[in-house]
C-alpha positions as CSV (number, residue, x, y, z in Angstrom):
1,M,0.0,0.0,0.0
2,N,1.2,3.5,-0.8
3,L,2.2,5.0,2.5
4,A,2.0,8.5,1.1
5,M,-1.5,8.0,-0.2
6,N,-3.1,10.8,-2.2
7,T,-6.2,11.9,-0.3
8,S,-8.1,12.4,-3.6
9,S,-7.8,8.6,-4.2
10,E,-8.6,7.6,-0.6
11,M,-11.7,5.5,0.0
12,V,-13.8,5.1,3.1
13,I,-15.9,2.1,4.2
14,L,-19.6,2.8,4.4
15,C,-21.5,1.2,7.3
16,G,-25.0,0.0,8.0
17,E,-27.0,0.7,11.1
18,H,-25.7,-2.4,12.8
19,G,-22.0,-1.7,12.1
20,E,-21.7,-3.9,9.0
21,A,-19.7,-2.8,5.9
22,I,-22.1,-2.1,3.0
23,G,-19.8,-0.6,0.4
24,M,-17.2,2.1,-0.1
25,A,-17.0,5.6,-1.5
26,P,-14.3,8.2,-2.2
27,K,-13.4,10.2,0.9
28,S,-13.4,13.4,-1.2
29,E,-17.1,13.0,-1.9
30,I,-18.8,11.9,1.3
31,H,-18.6,14.9,3.7
32,H,-21.7,17.1,3.3
33,A,-25.0,17.7,5.2
34,Q,-26.0,14.0,4.8
35,T,-22.6,12.4,5.4
36,P,-23.2,8.6,5.4
37,L,-22.2,6.5,8.3
38,H,-18.6,5.3,7.7
39,L,-15.7,3.7,9.5
40,G,-12.9,5.9,11.0
41,F,-10.6,5.8,13.9
42,S,-9.0,8.1,16.5
43,V,-5.7,7.6,18.2
44,Y,-4.2,9.2,21.3
45,I,-0.4,9.2,21.1
46,F,1.7,9.3,24.3
47,Y,5.3,9.8,25.2
48,A,6.7,8.7,28.6
49,D,3.4,7.4,29.9
50,D,1.4,10.6,30.2
51,K,2.5,13.2,27.6
52,L,-0.2,13.5,25.0
53,L,0.4,14.7,21.5
54,V,-2.4,17.3,20.7
55,T,-2.8,18.6,17.2
56,R,-4.6,21.5,15.5
57,R,-6.4,20.6,12.2
58,A,-5.2,22.3,9.1
59,L,-7.2,25.4,8.1
60,D,-8.3,24.0,4.7
61,K,-9.8,20.8,6.2
62,I,-13.4,20.2,5.1
63,T,-14.5,19.4,8.6
64,W,-13.5,21.4,11.7
65,P,-10.7,23.4,10.1
66,G,-8.2,24.9,12.6
67,V,-9.8,23.1,15.6
68,L,-7.7,21.5,18.3
69,T,-8.1,17.7,18.6
70,N,-6.5,14.4,19.6
71,S,-3.3,13.2,18.1
72,C,-4.6,11.7,14.8
73,C,-7.7,10.6,13.1
74,G,-8.3,8.8,9.8
75,H,-10.1,6.1,7.8
76,P,-8.9,2.5,7.2
77,Q,-8.9,1.6,3.6
78,P,-11.0,-1.4,2.4
79,G,-9.2,-4.6,3.6
80,E,-6.7,-2.6,5.8
81,P,-6.4,-3.7,9.4
82,L,-7.0,-0.8,11.8
83,T,-3.6,-1.0,13.4
84,E,-2.0,-0.7,9.9
85,A,-4.2,2.2,9.1
86,I,-3.2,4.0,12.3
87,E,0.5,3.5,11.5
88,R,0.0,4.8,7.9
89,Q,-2.0,7.8,8.9
90,V,0.3,8.8,11.8
91,R,3.3,8.5,9.5
92,N,1.6,10.6,6.8
93,E,0.2,13.3,9.1
94,L,2.9,13.6,11.8
95,G,6.1,12.0,10.3
96,I,6.5,9.7,13.3
97,E,6.3,6.0,14.1
98,V,4.1,4.5,16.8
99,D,4.1,1.2,18.6
100,G,2.1,-0.4,21.4
101,I,-1.2,0.4,19.7
102,R,-4.1,-0.6,22.1
103,L,-7.8,-0.6,21.5
104,V,-9.5,1.4,24.3
105,L,-13.0,2.4,23.1
106,P,-14.1,-0.1,20.5
107,E,-17.7,1.0,20.2
108,F,-17.4,4.8,20.0
109,S,-19.5,6.5,17.4
110,Y,-20.7,10.0,16.8
111,R,-22.5,12.4,14.4
112,A,-21.7,16.1,14.6
113,A,-22.4,19.0,12.2
114,M,-20.7,22.3,11.8
115,T,-22.6,25.6,11.6
116,N,-22.4,25.4,7.7
117,G,-24.2,22.0,7.8
118,I,-21.3,19.8,6.9
119,A,-21.3,16.8,9.1
120,E,-19.1,13.9,10.3
121,H,-20.8,10.6,10.9
122,E,-18.5,7.8,12.0
123,L,-18.1,4.5,13.7
124,C,-14.8,5.5,15.3
125,P,-12.9,3.0,17.5
126,V,-10.4,4.8,19.7
127,F,-6.9,3.7,20.3
128,A,-3.9,4.7,22.5
129,A,-0.3,4.3,21.1
130,R,3.2,5.1,22.1
131,C,5.8,7.3,20.4
132,Q,9.6,7.1,21.2
133,T,10.4,10.7,20.2
134,L,9.2,14.2,20.9
135,S,10.2,15.4,17.4
136,V,7.2,15.7,15.1
137,T,7.3,16.7,11.4
138,P,3.6,17.4,10.5
139,N,2.1,17.3,7.1
140,L,0.8,20.9,6.9
141,T,-2.1,19.9,4.7
142,E,-3.4,17.9,7.6
143,V,-2.0,19.5,10.8
144,S,-1.3,23.2,11.3
145,A,0.2,23.0,14.9
146,W,1.0,20.4,17.5
147,E,2.1,20.3,21.2
148,W,2.9,17.7,23.9
149,V,0.8,18.2,27.0
150,H,0.3,16.3,30.2
151,W,-2.8,14.0,30.0
152,L,-4.4,15.2,33.2
153,W,-4.0,18.8,32.3
154,F,-5.6,18.1,28.9
155,L,-8.4,16.1,30.5
156,E,-9.2,18.8,33.0
157,S,-8.9,21.6,30.5
158,V,-11.4,19.9,28.1
159,Q,-13.8,19.1,30.9
160,D,-13.9,22.6,32.4
161,G,-14.0,24.3,29.0
162,R,-10.6,26.0,29.0
163,L,-9.8,24.0,25.8
164,L,-12.2,23.9,22.9
165,V,-11.7,20.7,21.0
166,S,-13.4,18.8,18.2
167,P,-16.7,17.3,19.1
168,W,-15.4,13.7,18.8
169,C,-12.4,14.5,20.9
170,H,-14.6,16.1,23.6
171,A,-16.9,13.0,23.7
172,Q,-13.9,10.6,23.7
173,V,-12.2,12.4,26.6
174,E,-15.3,12.1,28.8
175,L,-15.2,8.3,28.1
176,L,-11.5,8.0,28.7
177,A,-11.5,9.9,32.0
178,P,-12.7,7.0,34.2
179,F,-9.7,4.9,33.0
180,G,-7.3,6.8,35.2
181,A,-4.5,9.2,35.2
182,N,-1.9,6.9,33.7
183,P,-2.7,6.1,30.0
184,S,-0.2,3.2,30.0
185,Q,-2.5,1.4,32.4
186,W,-5.7,1.9,30.6
187,P,-7.6,-1.4,30.1
188,I,-7.3,-3.0,26.6
189,A,-10.7,-3.6,25.1
190,D,-11.8,-6.8,23.4
191,E,-11.5,-6.6,19.6
192,L,-14.8,-8.6,19.4
193,R,-16.5,-5.4,20.4
194,L,-15.4,-3.6,17.3
195,P,-18.1,-3.0,14.6
196,D,-18.2,-5.7,12.0
197,A,-16.9,-3.3,9.4
198,A,-13.7,-3.0,11.3
199,R,-13.2,-6.8,11.5
200,V,-14.3,-8.0,8.1
201,K,-12.3,-7.3,5.0
202,I,-14.4,-6.2,2.0
């Protein structure tokens, strides 16, 4: 697979109401007021147990441009395992390698619309991963800024409104909060709880 995939050729996996894969469509065509349910992922990248990589989305992104969010988000390609999709997307967006990828929120999903009506609508399993370097080389077409912050500070800042983040990140942080202050000790979720579209190659 081309690790520097052209986003104009990127496909997404369309999903049915029960989480099954029902087809595919070009990523460049699906985001509008009636964005169909599709498969994505979010990953929270940590260095030294509790330093979280936070990113700001590029200003020309279709959805939530310039908004602060978690480390990386993306879409697996048809037939691509989620862990491989994460490695590819992190490499493409941030210029780094990750390891220790762990599934933490297998059933997360959301729908959110911007004020202009454009919506995101995803089955979006959430992962945690490790990075062995603080040096990030972002792809500026995807990421406009980045910073390493302490997880507890980020958690508290999102919860009390000091930090405004993407709607999916806000919802995920609320669900991650009960897992504790040390992300390296978060429980690993059962992959059988993933939506079928994330476990079946089409």
